C-alpha positions in Angstrom: -61.2 -273.2 -30.6 -59.3 -274.8 -33.5 -56.3 -276.9 -33.9 -53.5 -275.6 -36.0 -53.2 -277.2 -39.5 -49.4 -277.1 -39.4 -48.4 -277.7 -35.7 -50.2 -280.7 -34.3 -49.9 -279.7 -30.7 -51.0 -276.0 -31.1 -54.4 -274.6 -31.0 -56.2 -271.2 -30.6 -59.1 -270.1 -28.7 -61.2 -267.1 -28.3 -63.4 -265.5 -25.6 -65.8 -262.7 -25.1 -63.4 -261.3 -22.6 -61.6 -259.9 -25.8 -58.7 -262.4 -26.0 -57.4 -264.8 -28.6 -55.1 -267.4 -26.9 -52.6 -269.6 -28.4 -52.1 -272.9 -26.6 -49.4 -275.6 -26.8 -50.8 -279.0 -25.7 -47.7 -280.2 -23.9 -47.6 -276.8 -22.0 -51.2 -276.6 -20.8 -50.3 -276.8 -17.2 -48.0 -273.7 -17.5 -50.7 -271.6 -19.2 -51.1 -270.4 -22.6 -48.3 -269.8 -25.1 -49.5 -266.3 -26.0 -52.5 -263.9 -25.4 -53.7 -261.4 -27.8 -56.1 -258.6 -26.6 -58.5 -257.6 -29.4 -59.6 -254.0 -29.7 -61.7 -251.9 -31.8 -60.4 -249.0 -33.9 -60.9 -246.7 -31.0 -58.9 -248.8 -28.6 -61.5 -250.6 -26.6 -61.6 -254.3 -25.9 -64.2 -256.2 -27.8 -65.6 -259.7 -27.4 -64.3 -262.5 -29.9 -67.0 -264.7 -31.2 -64.9 -266.9 -33.6 -61.4 -267.8 -34.4 -59.9 -269.7 -37.3 -56.6 -270.5 -39.0 -56.1 -270.1 -42.7 -56.0 -273.4 -44.5 -52.1 -273.2 -44.9 -51.8 -272.2 -41.2 -49.9 -269.0 -41.9 -52.6 -266.6 -40.7 -55.5 -266.7 -38.2 -58.5 -264.4 -38.0 -60.8 -263.3 -35.1 -64.5 -262.4 -35.6 -65.4 -259.8 -33.1 -68.7 -259.1 -31.4 -68.9 -255.7 -33.1 -68.9 -257.5 -36.6 -65.1 -256.7 -37.5 -62.6 -259.2 -38.5 -59.0 -259.2 -37.3 -56.2 -260.9 -39.1 -52.7 -261.8 -37.8 -49.7 -263.8 -39.3 -49.3 -267.0 -37.1 -45.8 -266.1 -35.9 -46.5 -262.6 -34.8 -49.0 -260.6 -32.7 -49.2 -257.5 -34.8 -52.4 -257.3 -36.7 -52.5 -256.1 -40.5 -53.6 -252.6 -41.0 
């Protein structure tokens, strides 16, 4: 997991269940803010080993169990092509 460098109460986490979750500390009891299901290029879910924000907080990246990297803009869920 990693705290956002631009929003002090937001952090991201990852899991081997193939998800990246965005959390807001003040909403923890209501669940995560967003869930992204990470998939291979063939559409199968893949475990996520690590997740990190860019230094400016505009993007985050997930490193998958199959060795691939997935990059998203922070404010959206669509991965870059």
